[in-house]
C-alpha positions, 0 to 999 in steps of 0.5 A: 698113356701118358705121364699125367693118366699114371696118376689116375691109378689108385696105388702109385707105382713103386720101384719095386715093380715094373711100371704100369706105363709099360702095359700099352698096346705093343707093350708087355705081356699080361702074366698072373701067377699060375697061368700056363704059358706055350703051345700045347700049355707047358710052363706053369709061371711061379714067380717074378724074376726081374724086369728091363726096358723091354721085357719081364722075366719069370721063373716057371715050371717046365711039365714036360721036363719036369725042371724050373726055367726062367721065361723071359717075355719080350715087349710086343713091339720089340719082338719082331725086331729083336736078335736075341733068339739068334744070337742065342742059337748061335751061342748054344754049346755044352758047358759054354759060360753063357746063358743057354737057350732051351726052348723059344715060342710066341704068346699073344696077349691083349698088348700083341704077339711077345716073343718067349724066351726059354732059358736056364734058371740063373741067379745074379751075382751081385747079391750081398749076401751070395758072397762067393769065397775069395779062394773062388774069385779066380776061378768065377774071372776066368768062367767070367772071362771065358764067357765073354772069350765065347761070345765074342768068338762067335762074332758077338758083341754084348754091349751090356756088361754089368754084375745084374748080367752076370749069374750062377746056375741054380742046381739047387732049384732047377728040380724043385716041384711047384709045391716046394718052390711056391713054399720056399718062396713065400706069399707074393708081394703084389700091388692091385692095378686099379684106376680110380676114374674106371674110364680107362680101357683096362685090357692093357693091364693086368689086374697086379703086379708082382715084386721080383722074388727076393731069391736070398730069402728064398735060398734061406728058405730052401736051406741051400744059402749056406751051400752056395756059398761054400761051392764053386760057382758055374758062372754065366753071362746073361742078357744078350737083349742088345748084343749084335753081330758085329759083321752083320750089321751096326751096333744098336744104341748103347743102353750100358749103365753109366758107370760101365761105359767104354771111353769111346761111347763115354766120350762120345755121349758126354763131350760130343752129344752122340748118344748112338756112338758105335761100339764093339767087342772092345767097349766089351773089355772096358765094361767087363773090367768094371763089372769084374771090380763091382762083382768083387767089391760090391761097389761101383768103381766109377760114378753114375754122374756123367759129368764127372766120368771121363775125368775119373777115367782119366784119372785111373788110366793116367792120361789125356787123349789127344782128342780128349784135350779140348773137352778138358779145356773147358771142363778143368779137373778139380784143384789137384787132381791132375792125371798121370801115371803116379796119380793112377798108381796111387788110387789103384794102390788104394785098390789093392788095399780093398781087394786084400781087405776083402781076402782076395788072392793076389791082389797086385795081379788082379789089379794089374789085370784090370789095368790091362783092360782098362786102357782109354785106346780101344785098339791097346786094350787085350783080347778076352783071349788074351786075357785068359793067358794072363799071368793072374791065372797061373796055378789055377786048376781048370778042367783038370789042368794046372794052368802055367805062364811065364812071368808077364813082360808086356806079352802073354805067352803060355809057358805050359798049356797045363799039368794034369792033377 
C-alpha cells in the first residue's frame, strides 16, 4: 500500500497503534483478541504488549502450562531471515538475565507464514510509575551487565540496547487466569480498520487494531503496583531480533535509536554517510552505559538530533579523536563549547548531582563506571566481564555472597570472591 492509499482509511493511523501499512502481503500477522494460536491450538491472545518495525508482541494464556506468556509474531517477509530463534536457543539457561524462549512455531495468515516466538512475560523498566527503589539500583544494574556478559559469552552482539529492551519478570501476572487478566486489563481500546472507498482488498488487514496494554494501569487494577516497587526485581535483557553471532556473520544494519548509538557507528553514519557501518560487542558497552543513565533518571543523556550527537559525545568524553578532526573543522563547536577533560568533568559533576537528587547510592562510583564504558575508542572500553568487577558493585550481596574488591586504580582485580552471608 502506498502512502496515498493510507489516506483512504476512515480512521487515520494513531501513534498508539501499529501503522495500517504494516498489514500487507509479507507484513504483519492478523490477530484478533481471544483467538487461539498453535498446533494444536494452545495460546489464547489476551492483549497487545507492543509492536516494532518487524513484529507485534502479545500477552497470551498458555492452556497447557496454565500460565501467561508473551508471543512475538514476526512479519512474514522476515520469518525466513530471522536469526532470533537460533540466538534465543543459544541463550537458554536457568537464572540467566536474558529473556527465555519457551516455545516456537509457525502461524499462517493471509499475509504469509509467520514465526511465533513464545517467551516469558516481561515488563519494560522505563515506565515512569515503575521506578525501582534507590537501594535496588546497584542490584538491577549488576543484573543488566550480567545479562550482557552472558550474551557476549555466547558469541553474540545485541545491537539494540535502550531502556525499552530491559525488562523484569512479572511473577504476579504469570499465574492469573484468562478472566483475571481481562478483569485487570479493562475494556480494550481498538481502532476499526475501514477503507473509505470499499475497493481495497481487505484480506490483508485485521478488522481492528489494538492499543498497547497500559501495564501501569494493569498493575494498579491487579493490586500489585506497590509490591512491585518494594521488592527486588529479576531483570532480563530482551528483543534480540537484530542481534548477530559475531564470528559467524557480519553485523546487520544498526537500528539502535540515535541517542544510544555508539560513537563508531554514529560517526560512520553522520560524518561518512555509511548507514551500514559495522558494530560489535564493544558497541553494546557504550549503548548500555547510555541505557543505564536513562533507566535511572528517566531522561536521555544525549539528544536524538543527529546533527549535534557527535559534538555531545566529544564533550562528555573530553577528547577529539584524530579521525574526527576533519569533521570537527567543518562543523565547529558552538562558541565556548570546547571538548576537554575539564569540560567533561564539569558535565559529569552535574550528573552526579542529579543522581544524588534521585537518592542513588554512591553517585561518584556510578559516574566512574559509566565513564569507563563511554570511551570514544571501542578498543579501550572494558568488557562486560570486567565491568562486573568494578568497585561500584563492592559491598553488594550477590547470590548469597558479599562482593569485595580492591580500590580501583586502573585495574579491575577481585580482592575476594565474596564472603557468605
